[in-house]
Each structure stands twice: as structure tokens, then as C-alpha cells.
N, C-alpha and C positions, 0 to 999 in steps of 0.2 A: 694861699694866693697862687703859688706856683702850681699846686695840684689843680686849681680851678682853671688856670690858663692852659695847662696841659690837656685837661679834658676838653676844653673849648676847641683847642687846636685839633684834637683827634676828631671831634664832631665835624668841624669845618673840612678837614681833610677827607673824611668819609663822604661828606656831601659832594665835594668836588669830584671824588673818584666815581661816585654814582652818576654824576652828570656826564663824565667822560665815557663811562660804560654805556650810557643811554644813547650816545651819539651813533647814528647809523654808519655802517662801514662805507668807506669811500668807494664810489663807482670806479671801475677800471678806466684809466685814461690811455687810450690807444695811441701809439706813435702816429705822427702825421706826415703826410707828404708835403711837398713844397706848396701845393695849392690848398692845403688845410684839411684834406680828407683823411679819414682813418687809413693807415697803410696796411693793405692786404698782401703786399708782395711777399714772396717766399715760397717755400716748398711745404705742402700740407698733405696729410694722409687720412683716408677714411678706412684704413685696414681694420677689420673687426670681424668677429664671428656673428655679430648682429647682421641681419639682412632686412630687406624691404618689408617682408611680411613676417608675422609671428609664427613660430613652429607649432605644429598640431599639438593640442593638449596643454598649451601654455596660456593661461587665462590673463596674466598680468603684463602690463607694459614695463613696469619697474620691479626688479627683484632684488633680494638680498645678495650679499657677496657669496654666501654658500650656495644659493640657488643659481647664481651666475656661473660659478665654477662647475656645478653639476651639468648645466646646459652646454658648457664648453666641452666637457668630457664626452658628452653624448653626440657631439657634432660629427658628422661623417668625415669631414676633412681632418679633424683632430684625431679620429680613430685611425684614419689612413696614415697620418704622420707617426702615430704611436706604433702602429703595426710594423712600419718600415724602419723604425729606429733600431740601430744596432747593425752588426755585421750581416752580410748577405748569407743566405743558406741556399746553395746551388741545388739542393734536393727538395726545395719547397713546392715543386711542380706548379709554379706560378703561371707559366706560359702554356701549360697543356690545354687550357680551355680555348686557345686561339683568339683571345680577346686582345687585339693589338692596342686597344685604348689604354690598357694597363701600362703601356710604355710611358704614359703621361703620369708618372708616379709622384710621390711626395717631394722628390728633389725639386720639382718644378713649381710647386704651389706655395703660396705665402699669404694666406687669407687673413692673418692676424691671430692672436693668441687669447683674446678675451672678448667678452661682450663690451660694447661701447659704453663709455660714461658720458651721458648727456645731461646737463644741468645737475650734475652730482649724483645721477641715478644710473644703475646698470639697466640698460634698455634691451628688451627682447625683440623689438622690431623698430624700424625707422618710422613706420606709420604710427601716428598718434591719433588720428581721426580717419575712419571710425574707431571706436574704442576697442574693437576686437582685433585690430592690427591686420586686417585683411583688405584686399582690394575690393571696393564696393562695385563690382562690375555688373552692368545691366545685361539683360538677355541678348541685346544686340552686341554688346562688348564681348561676351563669351562666344557668341557665334562667329564674330569677326576673328577672334583668336584661333578658334578651331579651323575655320576656313583657311586662314593664312597658313597654318601649319600643314593642312592637307594639300594646299597648292604647292608649297615648297617640296613636300615629300613626293608629289607626283612627278616632278621634273628633277629631283635631286640626283646629282652625278651625270646629268645629261650634257653638261659642259661647264666652263668656268663661271658663266653668268648665273648658273643655277645653284652654286654653292652658297652657304650662309655668308652674310655680309662680313662678319669678322674674319672668316677664313680667306676672304678676298681682300683683306686689309683695308676695307673701306671705312669702317668705324669699329670702336672697341667692343669687347665682349661684355655681356651682362649689363648693358646700359651705363658703362663707366663714363662715357663722355657726356651723358645727360641729353636733355633735361629730365628729371633731376639726376645728379651725378651719384651713381651707385657703386658700391664696392664689389669686387670680383675675387677670383681665386689667387691673383697675384698682380703686381704692378698697380697698387692702389695709391699712387702718388700724383699730385697735381702741382704745377708751378704757376703762380699768379704773377703777372707783370701788369703794372698799373700806370696809366698816364691820365692827365686831365680829360682827354677825349675818348679813351678806350681802356677796357680791361681785357687782357688776353689770358685765357686759362689753357695751359698746355697739359694734356692728359697723358700720363705715362703709357697707359694701355693703348697700343696701336698708334700712339703719338698723334692723337687728335688734337686740334687746336681750335678753341672757341674764341673768336674775335668779336667782342661785344662793344659797340659804340655807346658812349655815355651821353645822354641828353641832359639839358639843364634841369628838367623836372619831368614829372609824368605827363603833364599836358603837352609838352613839346616832343615827347618820344614818338618816333615814327618807324613803322615796319616797312619792309619792302613789298613789292607786288605779291598778291596771294598766289599768282601763277608760279612763283619761284619758291620751291620747297627744298631747301638744302639739307644735307646731313646735319644733324644736331639742331636743326630748326633755325628760324629767323629770330635772333635775340637782340634786344635793346635794353639798356640799363639807365638808371638814374639813382640819385642819392636821396634817401629820406632820413634826415638827421645823420647819424653815424652808421646807417645801414645801407649797403648797396643792394638795390632791387633790380632783378633781371627778369624780364617778361619774354617768353618764347612762344611763337605760334608757327604754323606751317612747317612742321617737322616732315621730312621726307616720308611719303606713304610707306615705302618698304621698311624703313626703320620703325615707323609708328605701328605697323602691324606685326612686328617681330617681338615687341615687348622688351623688357618686363613692364615698361610704362606704355600701355597701349593708348593711342590717341587717334581720334577722328579728325576730320577737317575743321571741326569746331573746337578742338582741344587747345587749351592754354595752360602753360606752366609758369608759375611765378616763384622765383627763387630769391632768398634773402641771405646776405652774408654780413655778419656782425662780428667784428673782432672783440672778444671778451677777455682775452688774456694774452700774454706774450707768446704763448705756444698754442693758442686755440682760437678757431673761428667757429661761431655758432652758425650752422647752415640749416636752413629750412626751406621747404618748397611745398606748394600746393598745386593740385591738378584740378582744373575745371573742364569738364567735358560732359555735356548733357546727353551725348549719344552713347558713349561707352560705359558711363558710370551713373549710379543712382544718386550720387551726392558728390560734392566737392570733398576731396580727401587731402590730408596733410601729413608731412613727414618732417622729422627733426634729426639732426646728425651733428657730430663734432668732427671738425677737421683739425687734426693735431699737427703741430709744427715738426718738421724734420730738418736735420742739419746737412743731410746728404744732397748731392746734385742729381737731377733727373737727366739720365742719358737717353739717347735715341732708342726707341723700340723699333727694331728693323722688320718685324712681322715676317719671319722666315717661312711661316706656314703658307702664306700666299706666294712668296717668291720662289720657294724651292719644293714644297710638298704638294702643290696643286697637281703637278704632273703625276706624282705617285698616287694621289687620291683618285684621279680620273683613270689612271692606268689600272689600278686595282678594280675599279668598276667595270672597265672593259674586259678584264680577265674573268670576272664573275659572269659577265654576259656570255663570254665564249664557252662557259661551262653550262649554259642554260639557266643560270641563276639570276635573280633580280637583285641588283645592288641595294644594299641596305646599310643603315647606320649601325655601329657597334653598340654594345651595352653600356659603354662609358666606364670610367675608372672604378665605379662602384658596382659594376655589373655582376661580379661574383664575390663570394666571401673573401675577405682580405686575410691572406696567410700572415701570421706573425713571424718575425724572425725566429728561426729555429725550427720551423716546420709546423708549428701549432696552428689551430684554426680558432676564429672567434666563435 
């Protein structure tokens, strides 16, 4: 009898255990603000070796850990950091090529150390649609990008207003301020401040600030006059369940033609912020622009929590270096030369510490 009861107990226990295991995992419960919304406040980072578009020759969006490590090792920024690791070699002839851009060395860059993990996958691009991870630019879009670059180069160094927007400290480098908010070579941090009526996103790079009014719902969201096209665009937000939705139109034409997110007057960017863990926000955005793109395209990203404080980015390039930039251009002109841009920090082979070459 005892044996039978024992077996019955084991069977019942196994059945109960099976029922427990069959229960789905509980959905993450985000902390709430006083008005009951998911709390997005804090400091978040999108630092990563992953970029907007997929590297050449990489066919997959998601890769294994070993593949991710190989892509990180092949990344130019990682190679620069590795090459400059260790004590300096004063005989490495690093400066003999006259490339002053190499003064912007690995000490100043902090792009991240790994591919981003999004939805538990190592991602090779932020773009998820189209499937090739590339911008689906139309012929008109490619022409606009080429023309905008040619126009800039034609007057580059003519005066302060002709210099690139980030060098003038007007907006951040590489689309850091958005829309959508993209990672760059350093200062990949964002501070979100949230109230019932507005969400403010302070961007560390160049200290941009996006002030986004929050409407009751999508139907009541209103943009400003189309004649007003501010830096970072005209944004308005609303909540859809536990997701903050931000719609942006009328991005300043000078920003919109500089990329990396090219936008025409008909361009519209919709961003979504969903808190999915104590230390992570799932951030996604889609770009609709029938002029510059052949289809709507979408991107996904993880914003990861940081415990540090975001300090002011003083943008010394615009405050102090502008006179040097323009003075150098005038010096070249006095020698009968046409001022031109340098080759960049990757313009020449990167000497390894100790005098070796890649």
C-alpha cells in the first residue's frame, strides 16, 4: 500500500512539474512613472561595432558568437586600437606622411567592443528591412547624396558657414542625434528625462537635446508648420500600450542631405521605445520616403543602461579649432594650392607599436 501511494505521489508530482514547466515565462514588468507609463528615464548607450548598414561580404543579419568576434577583429576601429596598444615607438615614422588627421588617434575613440545583441542575436547591421541590410536608395536619393557632397566640397573652407555641421557644433556626428539615433566613434550615450507631457532625450555627442511633446494618442498628435524645419526635425510622441512612439517630419534640409539618414521633404521617421529589461530599451525606427528610397526601411537596436552620468560635451572643435582649420586653408591658398580634406585616420597603413606594419 505504501509503495502504491508513493508511486501515485510521484506521478502526481511529475504531472504538476510538467504543468509548471509548460507555463510561459512571465513578460517583463517595466517600472512605472507616477502617471502609470513605463519609466524610460536614465542613461542609455548604443555603443557597438554594429552600424546602420551591413559590412560588404556579410550576408546574414544574425551571426554566431565566433562570427561576431571575427567581424569585430576585422573592424578598422578595432584594428586601430590594437595597433596603438602598448608603449609608443618614437621611430615609427607615423607623422612623416603629413596626415594631420592621424592626430585623432585611438585615445579619442570609443565605438564599443562587440557587435550589438538585439533580441538575443549578434546583429551585423541595424537595418533589418530590406534583408540585405543596405539603404534602399532610389536614383533620386543617390543623386541628392552625390550633389549634396559636391556642393559642400565646392565651398569647403570658404568660411565658417561652409564647414560641416558637426564641426560647427550645430548637431552631432554620424546621425547621433537622430532621427533615428545612430552610434558613432565615441560619446554614444543618451539621457532620457520623462514627464507626462514631454520626453527629453539629451544626446552626449555635441550635447543635442530632443524635446518631444507627448500627445494623448496618435489622432491628437500635431506637428508644427511645415515651413519650420529644425535640427533633428519636428518630433511628436504618443504611447501605444507600453511603447513610446515618436514621429518626426520636416528635418532641416542641410541635415537631411548630409546623411547617413537622407530625407526629402516627404520623409517621415517613426521611432519606438520599449523597455524590455531593467538595463535595456528595445529601440526601432522606420523611414518612409518615396522620393529618396524605393521602399520603407526599418532598423532595430538595443539601448543598454549605464550607471555613469552624462557630462556636457563642449565641442571644442567649433570653439577653438575653427580658426586653425580656416587658417590652414588660407595658408594652402597662399602657396597656390586648393584646400582639401585630409585622408582621415585610416588614410595610411597603421603602424603597430614597435615599428611594424600591418
